[in-house]
C-alpha positions as a Markdown table, in Angstrom:
| # | Residue | x | y | z |
|---|---|---|---|---|
| 1 | Met | 39.6 | -30.5 | -59.6 |
| 2 | Ala | 38.1 | -30.9 | -56.1 |
| 3 | Asn | 38.7 | -27.8 | -54.0 |
| 4 | Ile | 38.8 | -28.6 | -50.2 |
| 5 | Arg | 39.6 | -26.3 | -47.3 |
| 6 | Ser | 39.7 | -26.2 | -43.5 |
| 7 | Phe | 37.2 | -24.6 | -41.2 |
| 8 | Arg | 36.6 | -23.8 | -37.6 |
| 9 | Gly | 34.5 | -26.7 | -36.5 |
| 10 | Leu | 31.7 | -26.3 | -34.0 |
| 11 | Arg | 32.1 | -29.2 | -31.5 |
| 12 | Tyr | 30.7 | -30.4 | -28.2 |
| 13 | Ser | 32.7 | -29.2 | -25.2 |
| 14 | Asp | 33.9 | -31.4 | -22.3 |
| 15 | Arg | 30.8 | -30.3 | -20.3 |
| 16 | Val | 28.9 | -33.2 | -21.9 |
| 17 | Arg | 29.7 | -36.7 | -23.1 |
| 18 | Leu | 29.9 | -36.8 | -26.8 |
| 19 | Asp | 28.6 | -40.4 | -26.8 |
| 20 | Asp | 25.3 | -39.0 | -25.5 |
| 21 | Cys | 25.0 | -36.2 | -27.9 |
| 22 | Ile | 25.6 | -37.6 | -31.4 |
| 23 | Cys | 23.0 | -39.4 | -33.6 |
| 24 | Pro | 22.8 | -41.3 | -36.9 |
| 25 | Pro | 21.9 | -39.5 | -40.1 |
| 26 | Tyr | 18.4 | -38.2 | -40.2 |
| 27 | Asp | 17.2 | -40.5 | -43.1 |
| 28 | Ile | 17.7 | -43.8 | -41.1 |
| 29 | Ile | 16.1 | -42.7 | -37.9 |
| 30 | Ser | 12.7 | -44.1 | -37.0 |
| 31 | Asp | 10.2 | -42.2 | -34.8 |
| 32 | Ser | 10.9 | -44.5 | -31.9 |
| 33 | Glu | 14.7 | -44.0 | -32.3 |
| 34 | Arg | 14.2 | -40.3 | -32.4 |
| 35 | Asp | 12.3 | -40.5 | -29.1 |
| 36 | Gln | 15.2 | -42.5 | -27.6 |
| 37 | Leu | 17.7 | -39.9 | -28.7 |
| 38 | Tyr | 15.6 | -37.1 | -27.2 |
| 39 | Glu | 15.7 | -39.0 | -23.9 |
| 40 | Lys | 19.4 | -39.7 | -24.1 |
| 41 | Ser | 20.5 | -36.1 | -23.5 |
| 42 | Glu | 18.9 | -32.7 | -23.5 |
| 43 | Tyr | 21.8 | -31.7 | -25.8 |
| 44 | Asn | 21.5 | -34.5 | -28.3 |
| 45 | Ile | 22.0 | -33.1 | -31.8 |
| 46 | Ile | 18.8 | -34.9 | -32.9 |
| 47 | Arg | 16.9 | -31.8 | -31.7 |
| 48 | Val | 18.7 | -29.8 | -34.4 |
| 49 | Glu | 19.2 | -32.4 | -37.2 |
| 50 | Tyr | 15.8 | -34.0 | -37.1 |
| 51 | Gly | 13.6 | -32.3 | -34.6 |
| 52 | Lys | 10.1 | -33.3 | -33.6 |
| 53 | Glu | 7.0 | -31.6 | -34.9 |
| 54 | Phe | 4.3 | -30.5 | -32.4 |
| 55 | Glu | 0.7 | -29.6 | -32.6 |
| 56 | Gly | 0.4 | -25.9 | -32.9 |
| 57 | Asp | 3.6 | -25.4 | -34.8 |
| 58 | Asn | 3.5 | -22.4 | -37.1 |
| 59 | Val | 5.8 | -20.2 | -39.2 |
| 60 | Gln | 7.3 | -18.5 | -36.1 |
| 61 | Asn | 7.7 | -21.7 | -34.0 |
| 62 | Asn | 8.5 | -25.0 | -35.7 |
| 63 | Lys | 11.2 | -27.7 | -35.8 |
| 64 | Phe | 13.4 | -25.5 | -38.0 |
| 65 | Thr | 13.2 | -22.4 | -35.8 |
| 66 | Arg | 13.8 | -24.5 | -32.8 |
| 67 | Ala | 16.9 | -26.0 | -34.4 |
| 68 | Arg | 18.4 | -22.5 | -34.7 |
| 69 | Lys | 17.4 | -21.7 | -31.2 |
| 70 | Tyr | 19.0 | -24.9 | -29.8 |
| 71 | Leu | 22.3 | -24.1 | -31.7 |
| 72 | Asp | 22.3 | -20.5 | -30.4 |
| 73 | Glu | 21.5 | -21.6 | -26.8 |
| 74 | Trp | 24.1 | -24.4 | -26.7 |
| 75 | Ile | 26.8 | -22.1 | -28.0 |
| 76 | Glu | 25.9 | -19.4 | -25.4 |
| 77 | Lys | 26.0 | -22.0 | -22.6 |
| 78 | Gly | 29.3 | -23.4 | -23.8 |
| 79 | Ile | 27.9 | -26.8 | -24.7 |
| 80 | Leu | 29.1 | -26.2 | -28.2 |
| 81 | Arg | 32.3 | -24.4 | -28.9 |
| 82 | Phe | 34.1 | -23.3 | -32.1 |
| 83 | Asp | 37.7 | -24.6 | -32.5 |
| 84 | Glu | 40.2 | -21.8 | -32.2 |
| 85 | Lys | 42.0 | -22.6 | -35.5 |
| 86 | Glu | 40.7 | -23.6 | -38.9 |
| 87 | Ser | 41.3 | -27.3 | -39.1 |
| 88 | Val | 40.5 | -30.5 | -40.9 |
| 89 | Tyr | 39.6 | -33.6 | -39.0 |
| 90 | Val | 40.7 | -37.2 | -39.4 |
| 91 | Ile | 38.3 | -39.8 | -38.2 |
| 92 | Glu | 38.7 | -43.5 | -37.7 |
| 93 | Gln | 35.6 | -45.7 | -37.3 |
| 94 | Glu | 36.2 | -49.2 | -35.8 |
| 95 | Phe | 33.4 | -51.7 | -36.3 |
| 96 | Glu | 32.4 | -55.3 | -36.9 |
| 97 | Val | 30.4 | -57.0 | -39.6 |
| 98 | Glu | 29.6 | -60.7 | -39.5 |
| 99 | Gly | 32.4 | -61.3 | -37.0 |
| 100 | Arg | 35.1 | -59.5 | -38.9 |
| 101 | Gln | 36.7 | -56.3 | -37.6 |
| 102 | Tyr | 37.2 | -53.2 | -39.8 |
| 103 | Lys | 38.6 | -49.8 | -39.5 |
| 104 | Arg | 37.6 | -47.0 | -41.9 |
| 105 | Thr | 39.5 | -43.7 | -42.2 |
| 106 | Gly | 37.9 | -40.4 | -43.3 |
| 107 | Leu | 39.1 | -36.8 | -43.8 |
| 108 | Ile | 36.5 | -34.2 | -42.7 |
| 109 | Ala | 36.9 | -31.0 | -44.6 |
| 110 | Leu | 34.9 | -28.5 | -46.6 |
| 111 | Leu | 34.3 | -29.2 | -50.3 |
| 112 | Glu | 33.6 | -26.4 | -52.8 |
| 113 | Leu | 30.1 | -26.8 | -54.3 |
| 114 | Val | 30.1 | -27.4 | -58.0 |
| 115 | Gly | 27.4 | -28.6 | -60.4 |
| 116 | Phe | 27.4 | -32.3 | -61.4 |
| 117 | Glu | 27.9 | -31.2 | -65.0 |
| 118 | Glu | 31.4 | -30.1 | -64.2 |
| 119 | Gly | 32.4 | -33.7 | -63.6 |
| 120 | Ile | 34.2 | -33.1 | -60.4 |
| 121 | Val | 31.6 | -34.2 | -57.9 |
| 122 | Ile | 29.8 | -37.3 | -59.2 |
| 123 | Pro | 26.5 | -38.7 | -58.0 |
| 124 | His | 25.2 | -42.2 | -58.3 |
| 125 | Glu | 21.5 | -42.0 | -57.3 |
| 126 | Phe | 18.3 | -40.1 | -57.9 |
| 127 | Thr | 16.9 | -37.7 | -55.4 |
| 128 | Leu | 13.4 | -36.8 | -54.3 |
| 129 | Ser | 11.9 | -33.4 | -53.8 |
| 130 | Lys | 10.4 | -33.9 | -50.3 |
| 131 | Pro | 13.6 | -34.6 | -48.4 |
| 132 | Lys | 15.4 | -31.9 | -50.3 |
| 133 | Gln | 12.8 | -29.3 | -49.2 |
| 134 | Glu | 13.2 | -30.4 | -45.6 |
| 135 | Arg | 17.0 | -30.2 | -45.7 |
| 136 | Leu | 16.7 | -26.8 | -47.4 |
| 137 | Asn | 14.5 | -25.4 | -44.7 |
| 138 | Leu | 16.9 | -26.6 | -42.1 |
| 139 | Leu | 19.9 | -25.0 | -43.9 |
| 140 | Arg | 18.0 | -21.7 | -44.3 |
| 141 | His | 17.3 | -21.5 | -40.6 |
| 142 | Thr | 20.6 | -22.8 | -39.1 |
| 143 | Arg | 23.0 | -21.7 | -41.8 |
| 144 | Ala | 24.9 | -24.8 | -40.9 |
| 145 | Asn | 25.8 | -28.3 | -42.1 |
| 146 | Ile | 24.8 | -30.4 | -39.0 |
| 147 | Ser | 25.9 | -33.6 | -40.6 |
| 148 | Ser | 28.6 | -34.5 | -43.1 |
| 149 | Ile | 28.0 | -36.0 | -46.5 |
| 150 | Phe | 30.2 | -39.0 | -47.4 |
| 151 | Gly | 32.5 | -38.9 | -50.4 |
| 152 | Leu | 34.9 | -41.3 | -52.0 |
| 153 | Tyr | 38.1 | -40.7 | -54.0 |
| 154 | Glu | 40.8 | -42.7 | -55.7 |
| 155 | Asp | 44.1 | -43.0 | -53.9 |
| 156 | Lys | 45.8 | -45.7 | -56.0 |
| 157 | Asp | 49.3 | -44.7 | -55.0 |
| 158 | Phe | 48.2 | -44.3 | -51.3 |
| 159 | Glu | 49.4 | -40.7 | -51.3 |
| 160 | Val | 46.6 | -39.5 | -49.0 |
| 161 | Lys | 46.8 | -42.7 | -46.9 |
| 162 | Arg | 50.4 | -42.1 | -46.0 |
| 163 | Met | 49.6 | -38.6 | -44.8 |
| 164 | Leu | 46.6 | -39.7 | -42.8 |
| 165 | Asp | 48.5 | -42.7 | -41.3 |
| 166 | Gly | 51.1 | -40.2 | -40.2 |
| 167 | Ile | 48.5 | -38.2 | -38.4 |
| 168 | Lys | 46.9 | -41.3 | -36.8 |
| 169 | Ala | 50.3 | -42.4 | -35.5 |
| 170 | Lys | 49.8 | -39.8 | -32.8 |
| 171 | Lys | 47.3 | -40.1 | -30.0 |
| 172 | Glu | 43.8 | -39.0 | -31.0 |
| 173 | Asp | 42.3 | -35.8 | -29.7 |
| 174 | Ile | 38.9 | -37.3 | -29.1 |
| 175 | Ser | 37.4 | -40.8 | -28.8 |
| 176 | Tyr | 33.8 | -41.8 | -28.4 |
| 177 | Asn | 31.2 | -44.5 | -29.0 |
| 178 | Gly | 29.1 | -44.2 | -32.1 |
| 179 | Ile | 26.2 | -46.4 | -33.1 |
| 180 | Gly | 27.9 | -49.7 | -33.5 |
| 181 | Thr | 31.3 | -48.1 | -33.8 |
| 182 | Phe | 34.2 | -46.9 | -31.7 |
| 183 | Glu | 35.6 | -43.7 | -33.1 |
| 184 | Arg | 38.7 | -41.6 | -32.8 |
| 185 | Met | 39.3 | -38.2 | -34.1 |
| 186 | Trp | 42.4 | -36.1 | -34.8 |
| 187 | Ile | 42.2 | -32.3 | -35.1 |
| 188 | Val | 44.7 | -31.0 | -37.7 |
| 189 | Ser | 45.4 | -27.3 | -37.8 |
| 190 | Asp | 48.9 | -27.5 | -39.3 |
| 191 | Asp | 48.9 | -25.2 | -42.4 |
| 192 | Gly | 51.5 | -27.2 | -44.1 |
| 193 | Ile | 49.5 | -30.5 | -43.9 |
| 194 | Ile | 46.3 | -28.8 | -44.9 |
| 195 | Glu | 47.9 | -27.2 | -47.9 |
| 196 | Ala | 49.5 | -30.5 | -48.9 |
| 197 | Leu | 46.1 | -32.2 | -48.8 |
| 198 | Arg | 44.5 | -29.4 | -50.8 |
| 199 | Lys | 47.1 | -29.9 | -53.5 |
| 200 | Ile | 46.5 | -33.6 | -53.6 |
| 201 | Phe | 42.8 | -33.3 | -53.9 |
| 202 | Ala | 43.0 | -30.7 | -56.6 |
| 203 | Asp | 43.3 | -33.5 | -59.2 |
| 204 | Arg | 40.8 | -35.8 | -57.6 |
| 205 | Lys | 37.1 | -36.5 | -58.5 |
| 206 | Ile | 34.7 | -37.0 | -55.6 |
| 207 | Phe | 32.1 | -39.7 | -55.8 |
| 208 | Ile | 29.1 | -39.1 | -53.5 |
| 209 | Ala | 28.5 | -42.2 | -51.4 |
| 210 | Asp | 25.9 | -40.8 | -49.0 |
| 211 | Gly | 24.3 | -37.4 | -49.0 |
| 212 | His | 22.9 | -36.7 | -52.5 |
| 213 | His | 19.9 | -34.8 | -51.1 |
| 214 | Arg | 22.1 | -32.6 | -48.9 |
| 215 | Tyr | 24.5 | -31.9 | -51.7 |
| 216 | Glu | 21.8 | -30.8 | -54.1 |
| 217 | Thr | 20.1 | -28.8 | -51.3 |
| 218 | Ala | 23.4 | -27.0 | -50.7 |
| 219 | Leu | 23.6 | -26.1 | -54.4 |
| 220 | Glu | 20.1 | -24.7 | -54.3 |
| 221 | Tyr | 21.0 | -22.7 | -51.1 |
| 222 | Lys | 24.1 | -21.3 | -52.8 |
| 223 | Lys | 21.9 | -20.1 | -55.7 |
| 224 | Glu | 19.6 | -18.4 | -53.3 |
| 225 | Met | 22.4 | -16.6 | -51.5 |
| 226 | Met | 24.0 | -15.5 | -54.7 |
| 227 | Gln | 20.7 | -13.8 | -55.6 |
| 228 | Lys | 20.5 | -12.1 | -52.2 |
| 229 | Glu | 23.9 | -10.6 | -52.0 |
| 230 | Asn | 27.0 | -9.8 | -54.1 |
| 231 | Tyr | 28.7 | -13.1 | -54.9 |
| 232 | Asn | 31.7 | -13.8 | -52.8 |
| 233 | Lys | 33.7 | -16.8 | -54.0 |
| 234 | Asp | 35.1 | -17.3 | -50.5 |
| 235 | Ala | 31.7 | -17.2 | -48.7 |
| 236 | Asp | 30.8 | -20.2 | -46.6 |
| 237 | Tyr | 27.7 | -20.9 | -48.7 |
| 238 | Asn | 30.0 | -22.1 | -51.5 |
| 239 | Tyr | 31.1 | -25.1 | -49.4 |
| 240 | Ile | 29.7 | -28.2 | -47.8 |
| 241 | Met | 31.1 | -30.4 | -45.1 |
| 242 | Ile | 32.2 | -33.8 | -46.3 |
| 243 | Thr | 34.0 | -36.9 | -45.0 |
| 244 | Leu | 36.3 | -38.2 | -47.6 |
| 245 | Thr | 37.4 | -41.9 | -47.7 |
| 246 | Ala | 39.6 | -43.6 | -50.3 |
| 247 | Leu | 37.9 | -46.1 | -52.6 |
| 248 | Glu | 40.9 | -48.4 | -51.7 |
| 249 | Asp | 40.3 | -48.1 | -47.9 |
| 250 | Glu | 40.0 | -51.6 | -46.4 |
| 251 | Gly | 37.1 | -50.4 | -44.2 |
| 252 | Ile | 34.8 | -49.7 | -47.2 |
| 253 | Val | 31.8 | -52.0 | -46.5 |
| 254 | Ile | 28.6 | -51.9 | -48.7 |
| 255 | Leu | 25.7 | -53.9 | -47.4 |
| 256 | Pro | 22.8 | -55.1 | -49.6 |
| 257 | Thr | 19.4 | -53.6 | -49.4 |
| 258 | His | 16.7 | -56.3 | -49.9 |
| 259 | Arg | 13.3 | -55.7 | -51.5 |
| 260 | Val | 9.8 | -56.7 | -50.5 |
| 261 | Val | 6.9 | -56.5 | -53.0 |
| 262 | Leu | 3.8 | -55.8 | -50.9 |
| 263 | Ser | 1.2 | -56.9 | -53.4 |
| 264 | Ala | 1.1 | -58.4 | -56.8 |
| 265 | Asp | -1.5 | -60.0 | -59.0 |
| 266 | Val | 0.9 | -62.7 | -60.2 |
| 267 | Glu | 0.4 | -66.0 | -58.4 |
| 268 | Glu | 3.5 | -68.1 | -57.4 |
| 269 | Asn | 3.1 | -70.8 | -60.1 |
| 270 | Ile | 2.9 | -68.2 | -62.9 |
| 271 | Phe | 5.7 | -66.2 | -61.2 |
| 272 | Val | 8.1 | -69.2 | -61.2 |
| 273 | Lys | 7.1 | -70.1 | -64.8 |
| 274 | Arg | 8.0 | -66.6 | -65.9 |
| 275 | Leu | 11.3 | -66.5 | -64.0 |
| 276 | Lys | 12.4 | -69.7 | -65.9 |
| 277 | Glu | 12.5 | -67.7 | -69.1 |
| 278 | Asn | 15.7 | -65.9 | -67.9 |
| 279 | Phe | 16.8 | -67.7 | -64.7 |
| 280 | Asp | 17.9 | -71.1 | -63.5 |
| 281 | Ile | 15.8 | -71.9 | -60.4 |
| 282 | Glu | 16.6 | -74.0 | -57.4 |
| 283 | Lys | 14.0 | -74.5 | -54.6 |
| 284 | Gly | 15.4 | -75.4 | -51.2 |
| 285 | Asp | 16.3 | -74.5 | -47.6 |
| 286 | Tyr | 17.1 | -70.9 | -46.9 |
| 287 | Glu | 20.5 | -71.2 | -45.2 |
| 288 | Ala | 21.8 | -73.5 | -48.0 |
| 289 | Leu | 20.5 | -71.2 | -50.7 |
| 290 | Lys | 21.9 | -68.2 | -49.0 |
| 291 | Glu | 25.4 | -69.7 | -49.0 |
| 292 | Lys | 25.1 | -70.4 | -52.7 |
| 293 | Leu | 24.0 | -66.8 | -53.3 |
| 294 | Ala | 27.1 | -65.4 | -51.6 |
| 295 | Ala | 29.3 | -67.8 | -53.7 |
| 296 | Tyr | 27.7 | -66.7 | -57.0 |
| 297 | Lys | 28.4 | -63.0 | -56.3 |
| 298 | Lys | 26.6 | -61.8 | -59.5 |
| 299 | Tyr | 23.3 | -62.1 | -61.3 |
| 300 | Ala | 21.7 | -64.2 | -58.5 |
| 301 | Phe | 19.0 | -63.7 | -55.8 |
| 302 | Val | 17.1 | -65.6 | -53.2 |
| 303 | Val | 13.4 | -65.2 | -53.5 |
| 304 | Tyr | 10.9 | -65.8 | -50.6 |
| 305 | Thr | 7.2 | -66.1 | -51.5 |
| 306 | Tyr | 3.9 | -65.7 | -49.7 |
| 307 | Asn | 3.6 | -69.5 | -49.7 |
| 308 | Lys | 6.8 | -69.7 | -47.6 |
| 309 | Asn | 9.0 | -71.1 | -50.4 |
| 310 | Phe | 12.6 | -70.2 | -51.0 |
| 311 | Tyr | 14.1 | -70.1 | -54.5 |
| 312 | Leu | 17.6 | -69.4 | -55.6 |
| 313 | Ile | 17.5 | -67.8 | -59.1 |
| 314 | Lys | 20.5 | -67.3 | -61.3 |
| 315 | Leu | 20.6 | -65.5 | -64.6 |
| 316 | Lys | 21.1 | -68.1 | -67.4 |
| 317 | Asp | 22.6 | -66.0 | -70.2 |
| 318 | Pro | 23.5 | -62.4 | -69.1 |
| 319 | Glu | 24.4 | -61.2 | -72.5 |
| 320 | Lys | 21.1 | -62.3 | -74.1 |
| 321 | Ala | 18.9 | -61.4 | -71.1 |
| 322 | Leu | 20.3 | -57.9 | -70.7 |
| 323 | Gln | 20.5 | -56.9 | -74.4 |
| 324 | Asn | 17.2 | -55.0 | -74.4 |
| 325 | Ile | 18.0 | -53.0 | -71.3 |
| 326 | Glu | 19.1 | -49.5 | -72.0 |
| 327 | Gly | 22.3 | -48.2 | -70.5 |
| 328 | Ser | 26.0 | -48.8 | -70.3 |
| 329 | Lys | 27.5 | -52.3 | -69.7 |
| 330 | Ala | 28.4 | -51.2 | -66.1 |
| 331 | Tyr | 24.8 | -50.1 | -65.5 |
| 332 | Lys | 23.2 | -53.3 | -67.0 |
| 333 | Asn | 25.6 | -55.5 | -64.9 |
| 334 | Leu | 24.2 | -54.2 | -61.6 |
| 335 | Asp | 22.2 | -56.8 | -59.7 |
| 336 | Val | 19.7 | -54.2 | -58.7 |
| 337 | Val | 19.1 | -53.4 | -62.4 |
| 338 | Val | 18.8 | -57.0 | -63.3 |
| 339 | Leu | 16.2 | -57.5 | -60.6 |
| 340 | Gln | 14.3 | -54.3 | -61.4 |
| 341 | Lys | 14.1 | -54.7 | -65.1 |
| 342 | Leu | 13.7 | -58.5 | -65.6 |
| 343 | Val | 11.6 | -59.3 | -62.5 |
| 344 | Leu | 9.9 | -56.3 | -60.9 |
| 345 | Asn | 9.1 | -54.6 | -64.2 |
| 346 | Glu | 8.6 | -57.5 | -66.6 |
| 347 | Ile | 7.0 | -60.1 | -64.3 |
| 348 | Leu | 5.4 | -58.2 | -61.4 |
| 349 | Asn | 4.4 | -55.1 | -63.4 |
| 350 | Ile | 6.0 | -52.7 | -60.9 |
| 351 | Ser | 7.1 | -49.6 | -62.8 |
| 352 | Asp | 10.3 | -47.6 | -62.4 |
| 353 | Glu | 8.2 | -44.7 | -61.2 |
| 354 | Asp | 6.6 | -46.9 | -58.5 |
| 355 | Ile | 10.1 | -48.1 | -57.4 |
| 356 | Leu | 11.5 | -44.5 | -57.3 |
| 357 | His | 8.7 | -43.4 | -55.0 |
| 358 | Gln | 8.6 | -46.6 | -53.0 |
| 359 | Arg | 5.0 | -47.5 | -54.0 |
| 360 | Asn | 4.2 | -51.1 | -53.3 |
| 361 | Leu | 7.8 | -51.7 | -52.3 |
| 362 | Lys | 9.6 | -51.9 | -49.0 |
| 363 | Tyr | 13.4 | -52.0 | -48.3 |
| 364 | Thr | 15.2 | -53.7 | -45.5 |
| 365 | Lys | 18.8 | -54.5 | -44.6 |
| 366 | Ser | 17.8 | -57.6 | -42.7 |
| 367 | Asp | 16.9 | -60.9 | -44.4 |
| 368 | Arg | 15.1 | -61.9 | -41.2 |
| 369 | Glu | 13.0 | -58.8 | -41.4 |
| 370 | Leu | 12.3 | -59.5 | -45.0 |
| 371 | Ile | 10.9 | -62.9 | -44.1 |
| 372 | Asn | 8.7 | -61.4 | -41.4 |
| 373 | Met | 7.4 | -58.8 | -43.8 |
| 374 | Val | 6.4 | -61.4 | -46.4 |
| 375 | Asp | 4.9 | -63.6 | -43.7 |
| 376 | Gly | 3.0 | -60.5 | -42.4 |
| 377 | Gly | 1.1 | -60.0 | -45.6 |
| 378 | Gly | 3.7 | -59.2 | -48.3 |
| 379 | Lys | 3.9 | -61.1 | -51.6 |
| 380 | Tyr | 7.6 | -61.6 | -52.6 |
| 381 | Gly | 10.9 | -60.9 | -51.0 |
| 382 | Phe | 14.2 | -60.6 | -52.8 |
| 383 | Ile | 17.5 | -61.1 | -51.0 |
| 384 | Leu | 20.5 | -59.6 | -52.9 |
| 385 | Asn | 24.3 | -59.6 | -52.8 |
| 386 | Pro | 25.9 | -56.2 | -52.1 |
| 387 | Thr | 26.8 | -53.7 | -54.8 |
| 388 | Leu | 30.6 | -53.5 | -55.2 |
| 389 | Val | 32.4 | -50.2 | -54.8 |
| 390 | Glu | 34.0 | -50.6 | -58.2 |
| 391 | Glu | 30.5 | -50.9 | -59.7 |
| 392 | Leu | 29.5 | -47.6 | -58.1 |
| 393 | Lys | 32.6 | -46.0 | -59.6 |
| 394 | Glu | 32.0 | -47.4 | -63.1 |
| 395 | Val | 28.3 | -46.4 | -63.2 |
| 396 | Ser | 29.0 | -43.0 | -61.8 |
| 397 | Leu | 31.7 | -42.3 | -64.4 |
| 398 | Ser | 29.3 | -43.4 | -67.2 |
| 399 | Gly | 27.0 | -40.5 | -66.1 |
| 400 | Glu | 24.2 | -42.8 | -65.1 |
| 401 | Lys | 22.2 | -43.2 | -61.9 |
| 402 | Met | 21.6 | -46.4 | -60.0 |
| 403 | Pro | 18.2 | -47.5 | -58.9 |
| 404 | Gln | 17.0 | -46.4 | -55.5 |
| 405 | Lys | 18.7 | -48.1 | -52.5 |
| 406 | Ser | 21.5 | -49.7 | -54.6 |
| 407 | Thr | 24.1 | -49.0 | -51.9 |
| 408 | Tyr | 24.2 | -49.0 | -48.1 |
| 409 | Phe | 27.5 | -47.9 | -46.8 |
| 410 | Tyr | 28.2 | -49.2 | -43.3 |
| 411 | Pro | 28.7 | -47.8 | -40.8 |
| 412 | Lys | 26.9 | -44.5 | -41.3 |
| 413 | Leu | 28.7 | -41.3 | -40.3 |
| 414 | Met | 27.7 | -39.9 | -37.0 |
| 415 | Thr | 26.0 | -36.5 | -36.8 |
| 416 | Gly | 27.3 | -34.0 | -34.2 |
| 417 | Asn | 30.9 | -34.9 | -33.9 |
| 418 | Val | 31.7 | -31.8 | -36.0 |
| 419 | Ile | 29.4 | -29.1 | -37.3 |
| 420 | Phe | 30.1 | -26.5 | -40.0 |
| 421 | Val | 28.4 | -23.2 | -39.3 |
| 422 | His | 28.4 | -20.5 | -42.0 |
| 423 | Gln | 30.3 | -17.5 | -40.6 |
| 424 | Ser | 30.7 | -15.5 | -43.8 |
């Protein structure tokens, strides 16, 4: 089903330190972080991936034309070089979460672009037009995938794992510090190994973990190119760079994304009264409630209010409470759906459309930041447990989309360790 192939990756040469030149994905970089990356190195990939806008920018000179210029100049100077052979790349990210050490393994390759209707590449979240337009403009100008999307696949019999472990048994070709990670990379140009991997993935489905906007953008770009020239099934515009990790990988970590409602007409006493219709409620100390939240695992949230009160809320009767929510059992069982439908929609009058476009709603990975946001003028904060990878799989296979910010895979893939430039 999934068609993967090798490519001649464009990578930083030893004339620069890779640590200084990579950056996180564009969609998690703040303006201040972008400034810091600009200062880190004149060759940091941020200038291409998510360049600054300047007063006086026009059609001839803007962040997209500059992105192409940087790529061309850095290739000419030997800062960036193409690998001699077509390869796939094995990457291992070593990191820590809450005192526990993890390693996550990925295979960087090209994936043939196919529509979601074919059931080979499976999404799990909605996309928005503005970021897709930006990514499309970047792709048009650079004809390159600067960053890799992140995909998951089933490897129940560990067939792929055994192959990748064999590759990792040798010394890595590159090692570097990411953002909160230490990373190793192996460059694999052996035709036999590549072909064996191609055959294995030919009967796999790919679940998009991160990169929905970039995947849909690449599909749109492919349509544009097919209209401009005679279709060539082997042309590079038919493919996108992807990092593939097994669903069974011990390094799969999904962090929760908490919600803050900025304003609401519902006062706390009415809010709590309405919550009691579907939830058991316990008021108390935050740290104690947080421990209980983690133990519950499902159908529970910690709520922080503008009056500086903490509540642990737990769904009383899931079957009864969820019966009027449309969707599959897998969809209705998601904590983010329970929160959205039974609390944000029904009690706080925040519509699905408002949530999709982040109107009157902020997201954060940090419970401490959530508390500060509510104390700083917000109304209600909701602390969640993480979505499980098995839940992502079940909802995706049902053909449904999760609410915005249902998953936050950690760590993010670094941008700039390998770049895929269209050469045909």
